[in-house]
C-alpha positions as CSV (number, residue, x, y, z in Angstrom):
1,X,-20.2,322.4,168.7
2,X,-17.1,320.9,169.3
3,X,-14.1,322.2,170.4
4,X,-10.5,321.5,169.0
5,X,-7.4,320.6,170.6
6,X,-5.0,322.8,170.8
7,X,-2.1,320.9,172.7
8,X,0.8,321.1,171.0
9,X,1.3,318.0,169.5
10,X,4.7,316.2,167.1
11,X,5.8,318.0,164.1
12,X,8.0,316.9,161.7
13,X,10.1,319.1,159.2
14,X,12.0,318.9,156.5
15,X,13.9,321.0,154.3
16,X,14.7,321.1,150.7
17,X,16.9,323.0,148.9
18,X,20.5,325.2,150.0
19,X,22.3,324.3,152.9
20,X,22.7,328.2,153.1
21,X,21.3,331.4,152.2
22,X,22.9,332.8,148.9
23,X,24.4,336.3,149.6
24,X,23.3,338.1,146.2
25,X,23.3,342.0,145.6
26,X,26.4,344.0,146.0
27,X,28.7,342.8,148.2
28,X,31.8,345.1,149.7
29,X,35.5,344.4,149.2
30,X,36.9,345.7,151.7
31,X,41.0,345.5,151.2
32,X,42.1,344.0,155.0
33,X,38.9,341.3,155.3
34,X,40.4,337.7,156.5
35,X,40.6,336.0,153.7
36,X,42.6,338.7,151.5
37,X,46.0,339.0,151.2
38,X,48.0,341.9,150.8
39,X,50.8,343.1,148.8
40,X,52.9,346.7,149.1
41,X,56.7,346.2,146.9
42,X,56.5,349.7,146.9
43,X,55.5,350.9,149.9
44,X,53.1,352.9,148.7
45,X,50.7,352.6,152.2
46,X,51.4,354.1,155.4
47,X,47.9,353.4,156.8
48,X,44.9,351.6,155.7
49,X,41.2,351.5,158.0
50,X,38.0,350.3,157.0
51,X,34.8,350.9,158.8
52,X,30.6,349.5,157.8
53,X,30.8,352.1,154.9
54,X,34.4,353.4,153.9
55,X,38.0,352.6,153.0
56,X,40.4,355.3,153.8
57,X,43.7,354.8,152.2
58,X,46.6,357.2,153.8
59,X,50.4,357.4,151.3
60,X,53.6,356.6,153.0
61,X,56.7,358.5,152.2
62,X,57.7,356.5,149.2
63,X,59.5,356.0,145.7
64,X,56.8,354.7,143.1
65,X,57.1,354.7,139.6
66,X,55.5,357.5,136.7
67,X,52.6,356.8,135.1
68,X,52.7,353.3,136.0
69,X,49.9,350.7,136.3
70,X,48.3,350.6,139.3
71,X,48.7,347.0,139.9
72,X,51.9,347.4,140.9
73,X,51.0,349.4,143.9
74,X,49.3,348.2,147.3
75,X,47.1,345.7,146.5
76,X,44.8,343.9,148.2
77,X,43.5,340.1,146.3
78,X,41.2,337.2,147.1
79,X,39.4,334.6,145.9
80,X,36.6,335.2,143.9
81,X,33.7,333.2,145.6
82,X,29.5,333.3,143.7
83,X,26.7,334.2,146.0
84,X,26.3,330.8,147.3
85,X,30.0,330.7,148.2
86,X,31.7,328.3,145.9
87,X,35.0,329.1,144.5
88,X,35.1,330.5,141.2
89,X,37.3,328.7,138.8
90,X,38.0,330.0,135.1
91,X,36.6,326.8,133.7
92,X,33.6,328.7,135.3
93,X,31.5,331.5,132.4
94,X,30.6,334.1,134.5
95,X,29.7,338.0,134.5
96,X,31.0,340.2,137.3
97,X,30.0,343.5,137.7
98,X,32.2,346.5,140.1
99,X,31.5,350.0,141.5
100,X,34.1,352.2,143.3
101,X,32.9,355.7,144.4
102,X,35.8,358.3,145.1
103,X,34.0,359.9,148.4
104,X,37.1,362.2,149.5
105,X,40.7,363.7,149.1
106,X,42.7,365.3,151.7
107,X,46.9,366.3,153.2
108,X,48.9,367.2,149.8
109,X,48.0,365.8,146.0
110,X,48.4,367.1,142.5
111,X,47.5,366.8,139.3
112,X,51.0,367.0,137.4
113,X,54.2,364.1,137.4
114,X,57.0,367.0,136.5
115,X,58.5,368.5,139.1
116,X,56.9,367.4,142.5
117,X,57.0,365.3,145.4
118,X,53.2,365.8,146.1
119,X,50.8,362.1,145.9
120,X,48.4,361.6,142.6
121,X,46.9,359.1,143.1
122,X,45.1,356.1,141.0
123,X,43.0,353.4,141.7
124,X,42.2,349.7,140.0
125,X,39.8,347.1,140.0
126,X,39.4,343.9,138.9
127,X,40.1,340.3,138.5
128,X,43.6,338.0,137.8
129,X,44.8,334.9,137.2
130,X,47.9,335.1,140.0
131,X,47.2,334.6,143.3
132,X,50.6,336.6,144.9
133,X,52.8,338.6,143.1
134,X,50.1,340.6,141.5
135,X,52.8,343.3,139.5
136,X,54.2,340.0,137.9
137,X,54.5,341.0,134.5
138,X,52.8,337.4,133.4
139,X,50.0,338.0,135.6
140,X,46.8,338.0,133.0
141,X,44.5,340.8,134.5
142,X,41.5,342.9,133.4
143,X,40.3,346.0,135.5
144,X,38.9,349.4,135.4
145,X,40.4,352.3,137.8
146,X,40.6,356.0,138.6
147,X,43.7,358.8,138.1
148,X,43.9,362.0,139.9
149,X,43.5,365.5,138.6
150,X,42.9,367.5,141.5
151,X,45.3,370.0,143.5
152,X,45.0,370.8,146.9
153,X,46.6,374.2,146.0
154,X,43.6,374.9,144.4
155,X,41.1,373.1,147.1
156,X,40.1,371.0,144.2
157,X,37.8,367.9,145.0
158,X,38.7,364.0,144.1
159,X,36.0,364.0,141.5
160,X,38.2,367.1,139.9
161,X,38.2,366.3,136.3
162,X,38.6,362.4,136.9
163,X,40.7,359.8,134.6
164,X,38.7,356.7,133.9
165,X,41.8,353.7,133.7
166,X,41.4,350.6,131.8
167,X,44.4,348.2,132.7
168,X,45.2,344.2,131.1
169,X,48.1,342.3,130.6
170,X,50.1,344.0,127.4
171,X,49.1,342.1,123.6
172,X,52.0,339.6,123.4
173,X,51.3,338.4,127.1
174,X,54.2,340.3,129.0
175,X,53.6,343.5,131.2
176,X,50.8,346.0,131.6
177,X,48.9,348.0,129.5
178,X,47.5,351.5,130.6
179,X,44.4,353.2,129.0
180,X,43.7,357.0,129.9
181,X,39.9,357.9,129.2
182,X,39.0,362.1,129.8
183,X,37.1,362.8,127.3
184,X,33.6,363.9,129.0
185,X,35.3,363.9,132.6
186,X,33.7,366.6,133.9
187,X,33.7,367.4,137.8
188,X,31.3,365.9,139.7
189,X,32.3,361.9,137.8
190,X,33.2,360.1,140.9
191,X,31.0,356.8,140.3
192,X,32.9,354.4,138.4
193,X,31.5,351.0,137.1
194,X,32.5,347.9,135.0
195,X,30.9,344.9,133.6
196,X,33.3,341.9,132.9
197,X,32.0,339.0,131.4
198,X,34.2,335.3,131.0
199,X,32.8,332.5,128.4
200,X,31.1,331.6,127.7
201,X,33.1,330.5,124.8
202,X,35.8,329.3,126.9
203,X,38.3,327.1,125.0
204,X,39.0,330.5,122.9
205,X,41.4,332.6,124.4
206,X,39.0,336.2,123.2
207,X,36.9,335.2,125.3
208,X,36.7,337.9,127.6
209,X,35.5,341.6,127.5
210,X,35.0,344.3,129.6
211,X,32.0,347.0,129.7
212,X,32.7,350.8,131.4
213,X,31.3,353.6,132.1
214,X,31.1,356.5,134.9
215,X,28.5,358.8,136.8
216,X,28.0,361.2,139.0
217,X,27.0,360.4,142.3
218,X,23.1,361.3,143.9
219,X,23.9,365.2,144.4
220,X,24.4,365.3,140.7
221,X,21.6,362.7,139.5
222,X,23.4,360.0,138.9
223,X,24.8,361.7,135.4
224,X,26.1,359.8,132.9
225,X,29.5,361.1,131.9
226,X,29.6,362.4,128.9
227,X,31.4,362.4,125.9
228,X,32.0,360.4,122.0
229,X,34.6,358.1,123.8
230,X,33.2,357.7,127.0
231,X,29.5,356.8,126.8
232,X,30.6,353.2,126.3
233,X,33.4,351.4,126.2
234,X,33.4,348.1,125.3
235,X,37.2,346.4,125.7
236,X,38.3,343.0,124.2
237,X,41.4,341.0,125.2
238,X,43.0,338.6,123.1
239,X,44.3,335.3,123.0
240,X,47.6,336.0,124.8
241,X,45.8,338.9,127.3
242,X,42.9,336.3,128.7
243,X,44.1,332.3,127.4
244,X,43.1,332.0,131.6
245,X,44.0,328.7,132.2
246,X,41.6,326.8,134.6
247,X,42.2,328.2,137.9
248,X,40.9,330.0,140.4
249,X,39.9,334.0,139.6
250,X,40.6,336.4,141.9
251,X,39.7,339.7,142.7
252,X,41.8,342.1,143.9
253,X,41.3,346.5,144.6
254,X,44.7,348.4,144.1
255,X,46.1,352.0,145.5
256,X,49.0,353.3,143.6
257,X,50.6,356.9,143.5
258,X,52.4,358.2,140.4
259,X,54.5,360.1,142.0
260,X,57.5,359.6,144.2
261,X,56.7,361.4,147.8
262,X,59.4,362.2,150.5
263,X,57.6,363.2,153.5
264,X,57.9,367.0,153.0
265,X,54.2,367.6,152.3
266,X,51.7,366.2,154.6
267,X,50.6,363.1,153.3
268,X,47.7,362.2,150.8
269,X,44.5,360.4,152.2
270,X,42.1,359.1,150.1
271,X,38.5,358.2,151.0
272,X,37.0,355.7,148.7
273,X,34.2,352.5,148.8
274,X,34.3,349.0,146.8
275,X,31.9,346.8,145.7
276,X,31.2,343.6,143.7
277,X,28.2,341.6,142.7
278,X,29.0,338.3,140.8
279,X,26.6,335.6,138.8
280,X,27.9,332.5,137.1
281,X,26.9,329.2,136.5
282,X,29.4,326.4,137.6
283,X,27.6,322.9,136.3
284,X,27.5,321.3,132.8
285,X,30.2,323.4,131.1
286,X,29.3,326.8,132.3
287,X,25.3,325.7,132.5
288,X,24.3,325.8,128.6
289,X,23.1,322.2,126.9
290,X,22.5,321.1,123.5
291,X,19.5,322.0,121.7
């Protein structure tokens, strides 16, 4: 029987395809990432800390505008990239999934905006056209969030009958719309999800839609929040609200306070986790050809 030569020889390796690995699936949104810009025109934040799994936000003693959009508060914003790291623009059609999880709340907090100096936290997650001046009245945005309905005097948890927020530009293109959804939002609803679609008709201002749903966590078997209004939320934008142009897409997370605080109370801290996942077509006019 002949023998095989096992001595190492010369090998040639040729690679075909991507120059780098794609990052697929859910990605964490961290407020303090290197590619993020932070703005806080109302001085809402005291301290912001992040670890491998959560973000902790402690409010400062500040003056805030009651019941307005969280986009007017503390905002972290960064350019949105697809799974291969390419910057997305509003010339690309894309679908973006967003999720944030309410984890805990501590300190002094309230469900009321009347006669109180305690914090009433609210957050917002979405996309916008501006890279800075995120609170500008003409910054086109599409987003969803949460508003606190818990009271520290009752030792209520962060997911006490929460409010779903849907926020975007006014129909005339100036200012902010804040829509409150409360139907079916029982205690234990703490997992907020949304899907945003831009395109494929990029020449039409009415090309953007957002779908929302709210769930309980694993301890609630991820039960969907019920109620005829909340069961399925579909928000469409008109030409004034969503004629985005061709500039970069920016992803943002905002934290606001419905109340003015004076430092007399124990400051409020909320802990949450935000994640996103994007699918995009950045070639051949959105990836759609002729039949």
